[in-house]
C-alpha positions as CSV (number, residue, x, y, z in Angstrom):
1,M,0.0,0.0,0.1
2,L,1.3,3.3,-0.9
3,T,2.5,5.8,1.7
4,V,2.4,9.3,2.6
5,N,6.5,9.5,2.0
6,Q,6.4,6.9,-1.3
7,K,6.8,7.8,-4.8
8,P,3.4,7.0,-6.9
9,S,6.2,4.8,-8.8
10,E,7.1,3.2,-5.7
11,G,3.4,1.5,-5.6
12,I,1.9,2.0,-9.0
13,A,3.9,0.6,-12.6
14,L,3.2,0.9,-16.0
15,V,3.1,-2.9,-16.5
16,A,1.4,-3.5,-20.7
17,N,0.1,-1.4,-23.1
18,V,-1.5,-1.1,-26.6
19,D,0.3,2.1,-28.3
20,P,-2.0,4.9,-28.8
21,D,-2.9,5.0,-32.8
22,A,-5.3,5.4,-35.6
23,Y,-6.6,1.6,-35.4
24,A,-8.6,-0.2,-38.1
25,A,-11.6,-2.0,-37.1
26,N,-9.7,-5.2,-35.4
27,S,-8.7,-6.5,-32.3
28,Y,-5.8,-5.4,-30.1
29,D,-3.8,-7.0,-27.1
30,S,-1.3,-5.9,-24.5
31,G,1.7,-8.1,-23.6
32,W,1.1,-10.7,-21.1
33,V,1.8,-10.0,-17.4
34,D,2.2,-12.0,-14.6
35,A,-1.0,-11.2,-12.4
36,S,1.2,-12.5,-8.8
37,K,3.5,-9.3,-8.8
38,F,1.0,-7.2,-8.1
39,H,-2.2,-6.8,-5.4
40,Q,-4.0,-5.2,-7.9
41,F,-4.7,-3.8,-11.6
42,L,-6.0,-1.3,-13.5
43,A,-6.8,-1.1,-16.9
44,V,-7.6,2.8,-18.7
45,L,-8.7,3.0,-22.1
46,Q,-8.3,6.1,-23.7
47,M,-10.1,7.3,-26.7
48,G,-9.5,10.2,-29.2
49,D,-11.2,10.6,-32.2
50,L,-13.8,8.0,-32.7
51,G,-14.8,7.1,-36.7
52,S,-17.8,7.6,-38.3
53,S,-20.5,4.6,-36.5
54,A,-17.0,3.5,-34.8
55,T,-17.4,1.0,-31.9
56,V,-14.9,0.4,-28.8
57,L,-14.3,-2.0,-25.9
58,M,-11.5,-2.8,-23.7
59,K,-11.4,-6.7,-21.7
60,L,-9.3,-8.0,-19.8
61,Q,-7.8,-11.5,-20.7
62,Q,-6.2,-14.4,-18.5
63,A,-4.1,-17.2,-19.6
64,S,-2.2,-19.8,-18.0
65,N,1.1,-18.7,-19.3
66,S,3.2,-15.6,-20.6
67,G,2.5,-17.3,-24.0
68,G,-1.5,-17.0,-23.8
69,T,-2.0,-20.7,-23.2
70,G,-5.8,-21.1,-22.7
71,A,-6.5,-17.2,-23.4
72,E,-10.0,-16.2,-22.2
73,D,-11.7,-13.3,-21.1
74,I,-12.4,-12.6,-17.6
75,T,-15.8,-12.9,-16.7
76,G,-17.3,-9.4,-16.0
77,K,-14.1,-6.9,-16.9
78,V,-15.3,-5.6,-19.7
79,T,-16.2,-2.1,-20.3
80,A,-19.6,-1.2,-22.3
81,T,-19.4,-0.5,-26.3
82,F,-18.4,3.1,-26.8
83,T,-19.8,5.0,-30.4
84,Q,-19.4,7.4,-31.9
85,A,-22.8,7.5,-33.2
86,G,-25.5,9.1,-31.0
87,T,-23.8,9.9,-27.3
88,D,-20.4,10.7,-28.7
89,Y,-17.2,9.1,-26.8
90,S,-14.4,10.5,-28.7
91,N,-12.3,12.1,-26.3
92,K,-13.3,9.8,-23.0
93,Q,-12.0,7.2,-20.8
94,A,-13.0,3.9,-19.4
95,L,-11.2,2.2,-16.6
96,L,-11.4,-1.5,-15.3
97,H,-10.4,-2.9,-12.2
98,L,-9.0,-6.3,-11.4
99,R,-8.0,-8.4,-7.9
100,P,-5.9,-11.3,-9.3
101,D,-8.1,-13.6,-7.5
102,E,-10.8,-12.5,-9.7
103,M,-9.2,-14.8,-12.6
104,V,-11.0,-18.1,-13.0
105,G,-9.4,-20.7,-11.2
106,A,-6.3,-18.4,-9.9
107,L,-5.3,-18.7,-6.2
108,L,-3.2,-16.1,-4.3
109,S,0.0,-19.2,-4.9
110,F,-0.4,-19.2,-8.6
111,K,-0.2,-22.5,-8.3
112,S,0.3,-24.8,-12.1
113,G,-2.6,-25.1,-13.8
114,T,-4.6,-21.7,-12.7
115,A,-4.6,-18.5,-14.3
116,T,-1.6,-16.3,-14.1
117,H,-1.0,-13.7,-16.4
118,I,-3.1,-11.1,-17.9
119,R,-3.4,-8.7,-20.7
120,V,-5.5,-5.8,-22.5
121,R,-7.5,-6.3,-25.3
122,V,-9.0,-3.1,-27.2
123,T,-11.4,-3.8,-30.0
124,V,-12.5,-1.2,-32.8
125,G,-15.6,-2.0,-34.7
126,V,-16.7,-0.7,-37.9
127,A,-14.2,2.6,-38.4
128,T,-10.3,3.2,-37.8
129,S,-10.6,5.0,-34.5
130,D,-7.7,6.9,-32.3
131,V,-7.2,4.5,-29.1
132,G,-5.1,3.2,-27.2
133,A,-5.1,1.1,-23.2
134,A,-2.9,1.3,-20.3
135,L,-2.5,-1.3,-17.5
136,Y,-1.3,-0.9,-14.3
137,G,-0.1,-3.1,-11.1
138,I,-0.7,-1.2,-7.9
139,N,1.1,-2.6,-4.6
140,P,3.5,-4.7,-5.4
141,R,3.7,-7.9,-3.5
142,T,7.7,-7.5,-3.6
143,G,9.9,-4.9,-3.8
144,V,8.7,-1.0,-5.8
145,A,6.4,-1.4,-8.7
146,T,9.3,0.0,-11.2
147,D,11.1,-2.8,-10.4
148,H,7.9,-3.8,-12.8
149,D,7.9,-1.6,-15.6
150,A,7.1,-2.4,-19.1
151,S,10.4,-2.5,-21.3
152,S,9.1,0.4,-23.4
153,V,8.8,2.4,-19.9
154,A,11.4,5.3,-21.4
155,S,11.7,7.2,-18.0
156,V,10.7,7.2,-14.5
157,G,11.4,10.9,-12.8
């Protein structure tokens, strides 16, 4: 748990992401993250300009290893489907929270054969849209969070 004297980066790490870009209709995934390293996770969907009639959603998936074996959606860990038509969700954000014990078959000991890894999947439908997503690990089980930052993190100040 973060204390008053800690830097936020000691308790929160950027562990995976879907780089922000203009994406055509398809699904886009972050890398797999070892869920045993943090007590909680926060996924952030960032929507920029959405294409005409576009749809966007973000969900969390689980697997039994870093290669994605047995990949499946985590029940209840999906945003609403956001659209450009009607209520325009351009330039909005959405958040999903996850505790590792919410994963199917997950145990705090992360024994063999259980879901041990998570990733973010962003799905764009109908029209090219500007989107990105970030997955943050919160409250590391050991050490400081920056020990687990994704390799794409260029600097922590």
